[in-house]
C-alpha positions as CSV (number, residue, x, y, z in Angstrom):
1,M,-10.7,-25.6,29.0
2,K,-7.2,-23.4,28.6
3,N,-9.0,-22.2,25.2
4,Y,-12.2,-21.5,26.7
5,L,-10.6,-19.5,29.8
6,Y,-8.5,-17.7,27.3
7,F,-11.4,-16.7,25.5
8,L,-13.1,-15.2,28.4
9,F,-10.1,-13.6,29.0
10,I,-9.7,-11.5,25.7
11,C,-13.1,-10.8,26.4
12,S,-12.7,-8.8,29.0
13,L,-9.6,-7.3,27.9
14,I,-11.3,-6.0,24.9
15,N,-14.4,-4.9,26.7
16,V,-16.6,-7.0,24.0
17,S,-19.3,-8.8,25.2
18,C,-19.2,-12.7,25.1
19,K,-23.3,-13.0,25.2
20,T,-25.6,-12.6,22.6
21,N,-29.0,-11.5,22.3
22,S,-30.3,-15.1,21.2
23,S,-31.2,-17.1,24.0
24,N,-30.0,-20.4,22.0
25,F,-26.6,-18.8,20.8
26,D,-23.7,-19.3,22.7
27,A,-20.9,-17.1,21.5
28,S,-18.2,-19.3,23.5
29,K,-19.2,-22.6,21.7
30,L,-18.2,-23.3,18.2
31,D,-21.2,-24.9,16.2
32,S,-19.8,-28.2,15.4
33,T,-22.7,-29.0,13.0
34,A,-21.9,-26.1,11.1
35,L,-18.2,-26.7,10.6
36,A,-18.8,-30.1,9.7
37,S,-20.5,-29.2,6.7
38,I,-17.5,-27.6,5.5
39,T,-15.5,-30.3,3.7
40,E,-12.5,-30.9,1.4
41,A,-14.1,-32.9,-1.0
42,S,-16.9,-30.3,-2.2
43,Y,-14.5,-27.0,-1.4
44,K,-11.8,-28.9,-3.7
45,K,-14.4,-29.5,-6.5
46,Y,-15.7,-26.1,-6.6
47,V,-12.3,-24.6,-6.7
48,S,-11.1,-26.9,-9.7
49,D,-14.2,-26.5,-11.6
50,L,-13.8,-22.5,-11.5
51,S,-10.2,-22.7,-12.3
52,S,-10.3,-24.9,-15.1
53,D,-9.6,-24.1,-18.8
54,E,-13.4,-24.3,-19.5
55,F,-13.8,-21.4,-17.8
56,A,-10.8,-19.8,-20.1
57,G,-9.2,-17.5,-17.2
58,R,-12.6,-15.9,-16.1
59,K,-12.2,-12.7,-17.5
60,P,-15.0,-10.0,-17.9
61,F,-16.6,-9.5,-21.1
62,T,-15.3,-12.8,-22.1
63,K,-17.2,-16.5,-22.8
64,G,-15.4,-17.3,-19.6
65,D,-17.5,-14.4,-17.6
66,T,-20.7,-15.8,-18.7
67,L,-19.6,-19.4,-17.7
68,T,-18.6,-18.3,-14.4
69,V,-21.6,-15.9,-13.5
70,D,-23.8,-18.8,-14.4
71,Y,-21.9,-21.4,-12.6
72,I,-21.8,-19.1,-9.2
73,E,-25.6,-18.6,-9.9
74,K,-26.3,-22.4,-9.9
75,Q,-24.1,-23.0,-7.0
76,F,-26.1,-20.5,-5.0
77,K,-29.6,-21.9,-5.8
78,D,-28.6,-25.3,-5.6
79,L,-27.8,-24.2,-1.4
80,G,-31.0,-22.9,-1.1
81,L,-30.1,-19.4,-1.1
82,L,-32.6,-16.7,-2.2
83,P,-31.8,-14.5,-4.8
84,G,-29.6,-10.9,-3.5
85,N,-31.2,-8.5,-5.6
86,G,-34.9,-8.5,-5.7
87,T,-35.9,-11.7,-7.7
88,S,-32.6,-11.5,-9.7
89,Y,-29.1,-13.1,-8.2
90,F,-27.4,-10.7,-10.8
91,Q,-26.5,-7.2,-10.3
92,E,-25.3,-5.6,-13.6
93,V,-21.9,-3.5,-13.5
94,P,-21.9,-1.5,-16.8
95,M,-18.1,-1.1,-17.8
96,V,-15.7,-0.4,-20.8
97,E,-13.4,-2.2,-22.3
98,I,-10.3,-0.3,-23.9
99,S,-7.6,-2.1,-26.1
100,S,-4.9,0.3,-26.1
101,Q,-1.8,-0.4,-28.1
102,P,1.0,1.9,-29.0
103,T,1.1,2.7,-32.8
104,I,5.2,2.2,-32.6
105,K,6.3,-0.6,-30.1
106,K,9.7,1.5,-29.7
107,I,9.5,4.5,-28.2
108,T,11.7,7.0,-28.5
109,F,12.9,9.5,-26.0
110,E,14.8,12.7,-26.7
111,G,16.8,14.2,-23.6
112,T,19.5,17.1,-23.9
113,K,22.3,14.6,-23.4
114,G,21.1,12.4,-26.0
115,N,18.6,9.5,-26.9
116,L,16.6,6.5,-25.9
117,A,14.7,4.0,-27.7
118,I,12.5,1.6,-25.4
119,N,10.7,-1.3,-26.6
120,H,7.0,-2.3,-25.5
121,L,6.6,-4.7,-22.5
122,D,10.4,-5.5,-22.2
123,D,10.9,-1.7,-20.9
124,Y,7.4,-0.2,-21.0
125,V,3.6,-1.1,-20.6
126,I,1.1,1.5,-21.5
127,S,-2.5,2.6,-21.9
128,S,-5.2,5.2,-22.4
129,R,-8.8,5.1,-20.3
130,K,-9.7,7.9,-22.8
131,I,-12.6,6.6,-24.7
132,Q,-11.6,7.6,-27.9
133,D,-10.1,6.0,-31.2
134,H,-6.3,7.4,-31.4
135,I,-4.2,9.1,-29.1
136,N,-1.5,11.3,-30.5
137,I,0.5,13.5,-28.6
138,D,3.6,15.0,-30.7
139,S,5.3,16.1,-28.2
140,T,5.1,16.2,-24.3
141,S,8.1,17.5,-21.5
142,L,8.7,15.0,-18.8
143,V,8.7,16.3,-14.8
144,F,9.8,14.2,-12.3
145,A,6.9,14.5,-9.6
146,G,8.3,12.1,-6.9
147,F,5.4,10.3,-5.6
148,G,2.7,12.1,-7.3
149,I,1.1,12.7,-4.1
150,V,-1.0,15.6,-2.5
151,A,-1.8,14.7,0.9
152,P,-2.7,17.5,3.3
153,E,-2.7,15.8,6.5
154,F,0.9,14.4,6.0
155,G,1.7,17.8,5.2
156,W,3.0,16.4,1.5
157,N,1.9,17.6,-1.9
158,D,4.6,16.8,-4.9
159,Y,2.6,19.0,-6.9
160,E,2.7,22.2,-5.2
161,G,3.5,25.3,-7.6
162,L,3.8,22.5,-10.5
163,D,1.6,23.0,-13.9
164,V,1.6,19.6,-15.6
165,K,-0.8,20.8,-18.5
166,G,1.0,19.0,-21.6
167,K,3.6,17.4,-19.2
168,T,3.8,13.7,-18.8
169,V,4.7,12.9,-15.0
170,V,7.1,10.6,-13.6
171,V,6.6,9.1,-10.3
172,L,7.7,6.3,-7.9
173,V,5.2,3.8,-6.6
174,S,4.7,3.6,-2.8
175,D,4.9,6.3,-0.4
176,P,7.5,8.1,1.7
177,G,6.9,6.4,4.8
178,L,8.5,3.3,3.0
179,Y,12.1,5.0,3.1
180,D,11.3,7.3,6.3
181,S,9.7,5.7,9.3
182,T,9.1,9.7,10.5
183,L,6.6,10.0,7.3
184,F,3.3,9.1,6.6
185,N,2.4,5.5,8.6
186,A,6.4,4.8,8.4
187,D,6.6,1.3,6.7
188,T,2.5,0.7,6.2
189,M,1.9,1.7,3.1
190,T,-1.4,4.3,2.6
191,Y,-3.6,4.6,-0.3
192,Y,-1.6,7.3,-1.4
193,G,1.1,4.7,-2.2
194,R,-1.6,2.6,-4.9
195,W,-0.7,2.9,-8.5
196,I,-4.6,3.5,-8.9
197,Y,-4.5,6.6,-6.3
198,K,-1.4,8.5,-8.5
199,F,-3.2,7.9,-11.8
200,E,-6.3,9.3,-10.3
201,E,-4.1,12.3,-9.1
202,A,-2.2,13.0,-12.5
203,G,-5.8,13.2,-13.5
204,R,-6.9,15.5,-11.1
205,Q,-3.5,17.7,-11.9
206,G,-4.5,17.8,-15.8
207,A,-1.4,16.1,-16.6
208,T,-1.1,14.7,-20.2
209,G,0.6,11.5,-19.0
210,I,2.1,9.1,-16.1
211,L,4.7,6.9,-16.3
212,L,5.2,4.9,-12.7
213,V,8.7,3.8,-12.0
214,H,8.2,0.1,-11.1
215,D,10.4,-1.0,-8.5
216,T,10.1,-4.4,-6.9
217,P,10.4,-4.1,-3.3
218,A,8.2,-1.5,-3.0
219,A,5.4,-2.2,-5.5
220,S,5.9,-6.5,-4.0
221,Y,5.8,-7.8,-7.3
222,G,7.7,-8.0,-10.1
223,W,7.9,-6.5,-13.5
224,D,6.3,-9.8,-15.1
225,V,2.9,-8.8,-13.2
226,V,3.0,-5.5,-14.6
227,R,3.6,-7.0,-18.1
228,S,1.0,-9.6,-17.8
229,G,-1.5,-7.4,-15.9
230,W,-1.4,-4.2,-18.2
231,S,-0.4,-5.7,-22.0
232,G,-4.0,-6.6,-22.6
233,P,-7.6,-4.9,-22.6
234,Q,-8.4,-3.3,-19.5
235,L,-11.8,-2.4,-18.0
236,N,-13.2,0.7,-16.2
237,T,-16.3,1.7,-14.8
238,L,-18.0,4.4,-16.5
239,S,-17.0,7.6,-14.9
240,E,-16.7,11.5,-15.6
241,E,-13.5,11.6,-13.4
242,P,-10.7,13.2,-15.7
243,V,-8.2,10.8,-16.5
244,P,-4.7,11.9,-18.1
245,D,-4.2,10.8,-21.9
246,F,-2.0,7.6,-21.2
247,E,-1.1,5.7,-18.3
248,G,1.9,3.5,-18.1
249,W,4.7,1.9,-16.3
250,I,8.7,1.9,-17.0
251,S,11.0,-0.3,-15.4
252,N,13.6,1.1,-12.4
253,T,16.7,0.7,-15.1
254,T,14.7,2.5,-17.9
255,A,14.2,5.2,-15.4
256,K,17.8,5.9,-14.4
257,K,18.3,6.0,-18.2
258,L,16.0,8.7,-18.7
259,F,17.5,11.0,-15.9
260,E,20.8,10.3,-17.4
261,I,20.0,11.8,-21.1
262,G,18.5,14.3,-19.3
263,G,22.0,15.2,-17.9
264,L,20.8,14.5,-14.6
265,D,22.0,12.4,-11.8
266,P,19.6,9.0,-11.5
267,S,20.2,9.7,-7.5
268,L,18.2,12.4,-7.8
269,M,15.1,10.0,-7.6
270,D,16.2,9.7,-3.8
271,S,15.4,13.3,-3.2
272,A,11.7,12.5,-3.4
273,K,11.9,10.7,-0.1
274,K,12.5,13.4,2.1
275,K,10.4,16.1,3.2
276,G,10.5,19.2,1.2
277,F,10.7,17.6,-2.1
278,K,10.0,20.1,-5.3
279,A,9.1,18.4,-8.8
280,F,11.7,19.0,-11.3
281,P,11.9,18.9,-15.2
282,M,14.0,15.8,-16.5
283,H,15.1,17.5,-20.0
284,V,13.3,15.0,-21.9
285,K,10.4,14.7,-24.6
286,T,8.7,12.2,-26.3
287,A,5.7,11.4,-28.7
288,I,3.0,8.9,-27.5
289,S,1.0,7.4,-30.4
290,L,-1.9,5.0,-29.0
291,K,-4.4,3.0,-31.3
292,N,-7.7,2.2,-29.0
293,K,-10.4,-0.4,-29.4
294,Y,-13.2,0.1,-27.1
295,R,-16.8,-1.7,-26.3
296,Y,-19.4,-1.3,-23.8
297,A,-20.8,-4.3,-22.1
298,N,-22.0,-5.5,-18.8
299,S,-20.4,-8.1,-16.5
300,N,-22.4,-9.2,-13.3
301,N,-22.2,-9.2,-9.5
302,V,-23.4,-12.2,-8.4
303,I,-25.4,-12.2,-5.2
304,A,-27.7,-14.6,-2.8
305,K,-28.7,-14.1,1.0
306,I,-29.8,-15.8,3.8
307,E,-32.7,-13.7,5.2
308,G,-32.3,-13.0,9.5
309,T,-34.7,-14.1,11.3
310,S,-35.0,-11.1,13.6
311,R,-33.4,-8.2,12.2
312,P,-33.2,-8.9,8.4
313,E,-32.4,-5.4,7.4
314,E,-29.2,-5.6,9.0
315,T,-26.6,-7.3,7.0
316,I,-23.1,-9.1,6.9
317,I,-21.7,-9.4,3.6
318,Y,-19.1,-11.7,2.8
319,T,-17.1,-10.9,-0.8
320,A,-15.0,-12.5,-2.8
321,H,-14.1,-11.5,-6.4
322,W,-14.7,-14.4,-9.4
323,D,-12.8,-12.9,-12.3
324,H,-9.1,-13.6,-13.2
325,L,-7.0,-12.3,-16.3
326,G,-8.1,-14.6,-18.9
327,V,-5.9,-15.7,-21.9
328,G,-3.0,-13.9,-22.2
329,E,1.0,-14.1,-22.9
330,A,1.7,-17.6,-22.9
331,V,4.4,-18.5,-20.3
332,N,5.8,-22.2,-20.9
333,G,3.5,-23.0,-23.5
334,D,0.2,-22.3,-21.1
335,S,-1.2,-19.0,-22.3
336,I,-4.7,-19.6,-19.6
337,Y,-4.1,-17.7,-16.2
338,N,-6.7,-20.3,-14.6
339,G,-6.8,-18.1,-11.4
340,A,-7.2,-21.0,-8.5
341,I,-5.8,-18.9,-5.5
342,D,-6.7,-16.0,-6.9
343,N,-9.7,-16.3,-6.5
344,A,-11.6,-19.2,-7.2
345,A,-10.3,-20.3,-3.7
346,G,-12.5,-17.2,-2.4
347,V,-15.7,-18.1,-4.5
348,A,-15.3,-21.6,-3.5
349,A,-15.3,-20.2,0.5
350,L,-18.5,-18.4,-0.1
351,F,-20.3,-21.3,-1.0
352,E,-18.7,-23.3,2.3
353,I,-19.8,-20.9,4.4
354,A,-23.2,-20.5,2.9
355,K,-23.4,-24.5,3.8
356,A,-22.5,-23.8,7.2
357,F,-25.0,-20.7,7.9
358,K,-27.7,-23.2,6.3
359,A,-26.7,-26.0,8.5
360,A,-26.1,-23.9,11.9
361,K,-28.6,-25.1,14.8
362,V,-29.5,-21.6,15.6
363,K,-30.3,-19.4,12.4
364,P,-28.6,-15.8,12.0
365,E,-30.9,-12.9,13.6
366,R,-29.0,-10.7,10.9
367,S,-29.2,-11.3,7.2
368,I,-26.0,-12.9,5.5
369,I,-25.3,-11.5,1.9
370,F,-23.0,-13.6,-0.5
371,I,-21.4,-11.4,-3.4
372,A,-19.0,-12.8,-5.9
373,L,-17.6,-9.4,-7.6
374,T,-16.3,-9.2,-10.9
375,A,-13.3,-7.1,-12.4
376,E,-11.3,-7.0,-8.8
377,E,-8.3,-7.2,-11.4
378,E,-9.1,-4.7,-13.4
379,G,-8.8,-2.0,-10.3
380,L,-11.6,-3.1,-7.9
381,L,-14.8,-2.3,-10.0
382,G,-17.5,-4.4,-9.2
383,S,-17.0,-3.3,-5.5
384,T,-16.5,0.2,-6.5
385,Y,-19.9,-0.1,-8.5
386,Y,-21.8,-2.1,-5.5
387,T,-20.6,0.3,-3.0
388,A,-21.9,3.2,-5.0
389,N,-24.9,1.6,-5.8
390,P,-25.6,-0.8,-3.1
391,I,-28.7,-3.0,-3.0
392,Y,-28.5,-3.2,1.2
393,P,-27.9,0.3,2.8
394,L,-24.9,1.0,4.0
395,N,-25.3,2.3,7.3
396,K,-27.2,-1.4,7.7
397,T,-24.3,-2.7,6.5
398,V,-22.7,-4.1,9.7
399,A,-19.4,-5.3,8.1
400,N,-17.5,-6.8,5.2
401,L,-15.7,-10.0,5.3
402,N,-13.6,-10.5,2.0
403,M,-11.9,-13.2,0.9
404,D,-9.0,-13.1,-1.6
405,A,-6.4,-15.5,-2.1
406,F,-5.9,-18.5,0.2
407,S,-2.9,-20.1,0.9
408,P,-2.8,-24.0,0.1
409,L,0.8,-24.5,2.0
410,G,-1.1,-26.3,4.9
411,A,-2.8,-25.3,8.3
412,T,-1.2,-22.3,10.9
413,K,-1.2,-21.8,14.1
414,D,-1.8,-17.8,13.6
415,V,-3.8,-16.2,11.1
416,S,-3.0,-12.9,9.7
417,I,-4.8,-9.8,9.3
418,V,-4.4,-7.0,6.6
419,G,-4.3,-3.8,8.3
420,F,-4.6,-5.2,11.5
421,G,-5.5,-2.1,13.8
422,Q,-7.9,-0.7,11.4
423,T,-11.4,-2.1,12.5
424,E,-12.8,-3.3,15.4
425,I,-13.8,-6.4,13.4
426,D,-10.1,-7.2,15.1
427,D,-11.6,-8.1,18.2
428,Y,-14.0,-10.5,16.5
429,V,-11.1,-12.3,14.7
430,I,-9.6,-12.7,18.2
431,R,-12.4,-13.9,19.9
432,S,-13.0,-16.5,17.0
433,A,-9.5,-17.1,16.6
434,S,-9.3,-18.1,20.4
435,K,-12.0,-20.9,20.1
436,F,-9.8,-22.4,17.4
437,G,-6.7,-22.2,19.5
438,R,-5.1,-19.9,17.0
439,T,-3.3,-16.4,17.3
440,V,-4.0,-13.2,15.3
441,H,-1.1,-10.8,14.3
442,G,-0.9,-8.3,11.5
443,E,0.6,-9.2,8.0
444,K,4.1,-9.4,7.5
445,N,5.1,-7.0,4.8
446,P,2.7,-3.6,5.6
447,T,4.6,-2.0,3.1
448,S,2.8,-3.8,0.1
449,G,-0.6,-1.5,0.9
450,G,-2.8,-4.9,1.1
451,F,-5.3,-2.7,3.0
452,Y,-6.1,-1.2,-0.4
453,R,-5.8,-3.9,-2.7
454,S,-9.0,-6.1,-2.5
455,D,-12.6,-5.4,-2.4
456,H,-12.9,-4.6,0.9
457,F,-11.4,-1.1,0.6
458,N,-14.5,0.4,-1.4
459,F,-16.6,-0.9,1.3
460,V,-14.2,0.9,3.8
461,K,-14.1,4.0,1.6
462,K,-17.9,4.2,2.0
463,G,-17.4,3.7,6.0
464,V,-18.0,0.2,6.6
465,P,-15.7,-1.8,8.1
466,G,-14.1,-4.4,6.0
467,L,-11.8,-7.6,6.9
468,F,-9.3,-8.7,4.3
469,M,-7.9,-12.1,6.6
470,G,-5.7,-15.0,5.9
471,S,-3.2,-17.7,6.9
472,G,-0.4,-17.1,9.0
473,S,2.8,-18.2,8.6
474,E,3.4,-20.8,11.7
475,L,2.8,-24.2,9.8
476,L,1.4,-27.3,12.3
477,S,3.2,-29.4,10.0
478,T,6.9,-30.4,11.4
479,D,8.0,-32.1,8.2
480,T,10.3,-29.4,7.1
481,I,11.2,-31.1,3.9
482,A,7.5,-31.9,2.6
483,I,6.9,-28.3,3.2
484,E,10.0,-26.3,1.6
485,K,8.9,-29.0,-1.3
486,R,5.5,-27.6,-1.6
487,R,6.8,-23.9,-1.0
488,K,8.8,-24.4,-3.9
489,A,6.0,-25.8,-6.0
490,L,4.0,-22.8,-5.2
491,A,6.2,-19.9,-5.6
492,G,5.9,-17.7,-8.8
493,R,2.1,-18.5,-9.0
494,Y,0.7,-14.8,-9.1
495,H,-0.9,-13.9,-11.8
496,A,0.7,-16.5,-13.8
497,P,-1.0,-19.7,-15.9
498,S,0.7,-21.9,-13.3
499,D,-2.0,-20.6,-10.6
500,Q,-3.9,-24.2,-10.9
501,V,-5.0,-27.2,-8.4
502,D,-2.1,-29.4,-8.5
503,E,-1.0,-32.6,-5.8
504,H,1.0,-29.7,-4.0
505,W,-1.9,-28.0,-2.9
506,D,-2.9,-28.8,1.2
507,F,-6.6,-27.8,1.8
508,Q,-6.1,-28.4,5.7
509,G,-4.7,-24.7,6.2
510,I,-7.7,-22.8,3.5
511,L,-10.4,-25.1,5.7
512,E,-9.4,-23.7,8.8
513,D,-9.4,-20.1,7.3
514,I,-12.8,-20.8,6.0
515,K,-14.0,-22.1,9.3
516,L,-13.1,-19.1,10.9
517,F,-14.2,-16.6,8.7
518,F,-17.8,-18.4,9.3
519,D,-17.5,-18.3,13.2
520,I,-16.6,-14.2,13.0
521,G,-19.5,-13.8,10.8
522,Y,-21.9,-16.0,12.7
523,T,-20.7,-14.2,16.0
524,M,-21.7,-10.8,14.6
525,S,-25.3,-12.0,13.2
526,H,-26.6,-12.7,16.8
527,E,-25.0,-9.3,17.8
528,K,-26.9,-5.7,18.0
529,T,-23.9,-3.9,17.8
530,Y,-21.9,-2.4,15.1
531,P,-18.2,-2.6,14.7
532,N,-16.5,0.6,13.9
533,F,-12.9,1.8,12.7
534,K,-10.5,2.2,15.7
535,A,-9.6,5.3,17.1
536,K,-6.5,6.0,15.2
537,S,-7.7,4.7,11.7
538,E,-7.9,7.4,9.1
539,F,-11.3,5.9,8.5
540,R,-12.7,6.6,12.0
541,E,-14.8,9.5,10.9
542,L,-16.4,8.1,8.2
543,G,-17.5,5.4,9.8
544,E,-19.1,7.2,12.4
545,K,-20.9,9.7,9.8
546,R,-22.8,6.0,8.4
547,L,-23.5,5.0,11.4
548,S,-25.2,8.1,12.3
549,K,-27.1,8.4,9.4
């Protein structure tokens, strides 16, 4: 009774109707039959299958690609879902795979105060998105361009008065708000802090190359993630956007040494964190030589649907990326990056939610779309392609509910929304969570820029509200010894071969999160309103334009 009263109270606070348009649907109650169809046995099998060695790490353009999309199609069919792209379950995503390797593994930098030789993988990683066999740059001068950001709305331009043609820009990760709460969105990272934005902007500015200075706290991941993620073939969608001749990362230690051989104090990097920063030459130059191998091929988004009973043209889209890193550098003798948490867990949730919708006592009035997206790990490429070539009109897309990496630590009292305060979907999460006796808050580490790092963001960039949600931190279990043992066993699995299903997984929290995801979409499916962005969101105008079409 307390939860029900709390639910009504929340509804009154956020001015969202607790009634819906269906006379047989009651938004204040959970559909026990639908929720009962979500089971640990089937979910565990889906995750275990997709993250097994048989699928070879599910990297696009490999044997694992074919095996994965065929497996997902079969599950969609077995669940009785309709094909989501006409008569097909597939949306082809044309891409190019570029394998880029330095001709000489050790790069030498020449400075006014000395030289520095750095080692591939240990000190730097480098690649090119240029579709040409060889990248040969006899000499390029380094320029420190702060964060590499042009953001008029924040009064910030690191490239102001700077001609970077023929030059290589060295830039910091994240954005100035991380270091000064009066700048940007304080410690909540903006899109300007993301590596992909910095590469894009360097291309727009005409830079020959760009090197990002890695810093673990600012990036929210260690050098090992950079090393594993950038050392193999890279996928890209076919685009005519300008790109630098080369793009790469250098370690923080390497960056400091580059400043020193240029006769500069490494502490000058801190000047980029203050308003009024002006880019400056580093008095260092280098030569770059890369050999590229490339091939064109198609990967696939896998799409299925449950057609709405009364407004089938209006859609709620559930997404989860199916890809991972494939086979790469061996760690403790294991070279298959299985990607169980990231993101076999999310794809398996698509199947469980589909089961729940099929079992629901009252069928959804809006159509429910399920998309297993390709190439998220390569820069959100599958969702980039879908939102540029939508099968379902974006102005009739109610919301995107995206699932990426569930936590196997156990059930939690709370639930975390990445980008809390961005969209009115937050209100739906609060309503549904109250029915499960759960509380809602934002992510613990907004500086990581999580809102810009998964597939929902490509929907957001088109004006469609997106939800990226995960478990909270208030574990229900009081067995602190078991929790700590599990926590230690699961640590360090991000983008590592150790990301597999094993005895350390507790599935209860994941199942509770999946049930919550279901109820959020199920509630939306019986309404006529469209959630929008919150008034203070930088995407509010995009959302209003979409709905006005």
